[in-house]
N, C-alpha and C positions, 0 to 999 in steps of 0.2 A: 258192713264194717269189718275190716280185716285186721287181725292182730299180727304181730311179728311171727313169722312161720319158720320153724326149726325142723330140720331133718337129722335123724340119728342113724349112724352106722356102727353097730355093736354086735358081736357074735356070742357074747356071754348073756344068757337069758336073765340072770340075776341083775347084772349091771344094766341091761336093757330096760328092765322093769323100774329100776331105781332112777334112771335117766328120764323115763316117761313121767314118773311121779314128780320129779324136781321141776321139769319143764312146765308141766301143767299147774303145779302149785305156785310157780313164779308168775303165772298169768300169761304165758306164751302158748302158741299153738304148735303142737307136734304133728307135722304133716306126713310123717312116715318113719318107720323103723326097719332097718335092713341089716342082714348079717353078711350078705354077699356083695362083693365089690362091683361086679358088672350090673347086678340088679339095682344097686344104689345109684350108679352112674346114670342109668336110664331114667330112674325116678327123679334125680336132680334136674335133668334136662326137661322133664315133663312138668314138674310142679314148681321149679325155680324158687327154692326156699331162700330165706333171708340170712340164715346161719346154718352151718353144718357142724354137728358134733361127730367126730370121726375117730374110731379106734384104728390102730395101725395093723394089728394082727387080726385079719378078718377072713372069711371064707371066699373062695373063688380065685381066679387067676390074678386079680388085682389086689395088692395090699393097700393099706390106707394111704401110704405116701404116693403110690402110683395113681390111686384114685384122685388124690388132691392135685397131682400134676395134670391129670386129664380135665379136671374141673376148671383150673386156671385161678387167677388172682382176684377175679371179680366177686367170688363168693367167700365171705369170711369163714374161717375154719378154726375150731377148737379141737386139738388132738387130745384124746383120752386113751392112755395106754399103760400097760404093765411093763413094757420094754424100757429098761433103764440104761441101755448102752449109750455111750456118748455118740457113737457112730450113727445110731438111729436118730438121735436128736439133731445131729448136723444135717442129715438127709431131710428130715422133716422141716428144718428151717428154710429149705429151698422153696417151699410152697408158701412162705410168709404167713404162717398161722397167727391168729391174734392171741393164742394161748396154747400151752402145752401142759397137760395135767397128768400126773402119774397116779395109777391105781395102787392101793385103794385110796379113794378120795371120800371126803365127807360131804354131806348134802349142801352145807353152807358154802363150802369152797366152790362147788360147781355152780350153785345159784349166783354167787357173787361174780364168778368169772363170766357167766352168761350175761349178767346185767352190765358188766363193764364192756363186753364185746358189743352189746347192743348200743351202748352210749358212744362207742368208737366207730360205728358202721360208716360214718361219713368221712372218716380219715381226717386229713388236714383241712378239708373244707367244711367240717362240722360246724354248725351254728346252733347254739342253744338259745331257744326263744324264751321259754318260761318253765322253770324247774327242769323237767327232762324232755320237753318238746324239742325235736330236732328235725333237720331235713337231710335226706339221703338220696342223692341222684334224682330219680323221678318220683319221689314219694316224701310225704311228711310223716313223722312219727310223733303222734300227739298224746300227751299224758292224759289218761282217763282213769281216775282213781289209782289203782296200783298197776295198771297196764299201760303199755305204749301201743297205741292203735295206729296201724299203717293206713294212710290215706293216699292212694295213688293220685298224682296230679291229673291224670286222664279222667278221673271221676268227678273233678271239680267243675261245676257249671259256671259259677261266678264267685267273686270275692267282694265282700262289702265291709267298708271300714267304719268304725265308730269310736271316736276318741283315740285311745292308744291300743285298741284291739281291732282285729280283723276276723270276720266270720267266713269260713269256707262253706259254701253251699253245694251239696251233692244231692243226688236223687234220694239217697237213703236218710241222710240227716245233716245237721250243721255241726261244725267244729270251730271253736274259738281259739285264736292264737293272740298272744300279747306281742304284736309286731305291727309296724306301720304298713300301709298299702304300698308305699314306694319300695320298702325293703322286700316285701313279699313278691312284688312284680319283678324285682331283680333276680329272683330265684325261679320264677315260673317260665315255661317255654314261650316262644314268640307268638304263639297263637292266642295268648291272653292279651287283651287290649283294654285300655282304660276308656270307659264310655261316659264317665261322670267323675266329679272330684272324689267321690267315695266308693265307686264301683268299677271293677274290672271283670270282663267276661271272657270265656273261651269263644273266640270268634267262629270256630268251627261248629259251634252248637247254636248259632243264631239261625232262627227259622224265618223270621220276618222283621222288616224294619218299616216304621211309619215315620217318614221324614217330616210330615206336616205336624204330627203330634209329638215329635221328638221322643220316640220310644222304640224299643225292640222287643221281640218275643223269643224267649227260649222255650223249652218244652212245656214247662208248667209255670213260667214266670214272665211277667211283663215289667220291663225295667226302663227307667228314664235315660235318655241320651242328652247329655249336656251340649249346648250349642257349640261351645269352644272345642269339644272333642269329636264333633260329627265328621269333619273332613279327614282327620287322622284315622278315625274308625273306618270310613269308606276306603281310604287308601290301603289300610291293613287288610281289609277283606279282599280287595283286588289282588294284593300281593300273595295272599294265602290261596286265592282261588285256583 
């Protein structure tokens, strides 16, 4: 189970400690704290966080704005800075941050800003399923108590529908979403194929098919194959092959 992963770049030890406390108390995972721009850039490439908290005046040859430019627009950024010049803000806008916070900030302000950034991670394609469940690119973010849990689509073995709910089955655990199977299939990659009126599987994970018994074998599961879905399933396997 993976939580939303946040990386912080801050060269003031007091603020760095405050950020760590706020991130962890908010139920997110802090995957790294750095004060140097070059070290932070290497870490971002290595760990691929979901959100970046970035000071502008930091150690090293890269300042925060330059670091943001190197990172690109795929990673959401919250700037946290004591620099109040309008020119700095205009330069920072070029990296399209989701927020710009001035120091000193209070804990609630940063916590609320992070929560809003997480809810906006999907941009214009965001789809809210139930309360705060949402989908972002190749992952689902599923509400689990006070946390949003990141579930990569690549970890899903199959999806099973029941009434108005769908259960995502992974090797680690199950996750329930209030969404129809048809809707969830429209968001999953093409390797997911329907094998039954209530089941869709990752075709890449099929280990064996028994055409006589109308069933297939995943790693730890045997699932029924509906007769009306068999030909489409075989065609999809050949296409993916």
